Phi, psi and omega in degrees: 000322177300322179292326180297310179300319178296318178298316179294317180295318180291322178296316180296316180295319181295318182291321177296317176304311180299318181295314180293326177291322177297319181290320183288331181280344181267111181286154178288128189254010182285158176235135180245126180246121179264129183252158179295314181220132173209092193245350179221162180296326180295317177295320180294319176297321181294318177299310177301321181294320177294321180291323181291342180286340182286130179300131177100351177275126179269319188205150176226132176240125177254152183223111182295323183297315183267357182052055183220162174230129180252125184251127178253124180277162171290159181304132177072008181269147178237117188266143178276125178300327181293317177297320181294315178302312182291329175296323177295317178296321178296333178281000179084020182242157179255114175284142177256324185206140178231121180238128180197193182297337181270355176128194179244132183233135172247005172219168184302124177295149179277346177255000000 
């Protein structure tokens, strides 16, 4: 009986270690775009809609207080910083900063 408990405990400990290593190895892939002006819900919806048109975007969260949009990609998707920047411009807004897996940009990215 002792062996059974020991095996169960070791299996559980091993699975916890694997899970925590997998989570630690997966970098956060979100991109945050800070805008010059984002003052109303209508503008925020418009920005989110333009960003959601980009292939590979799973979700967009806008925040009026911080004047930002956070873009979450679909699994295994790699988003172009330039496409994200231009989508905000198409929504009629001026991006000030874009921070994501590809780096931090304060002007339109070349890629």
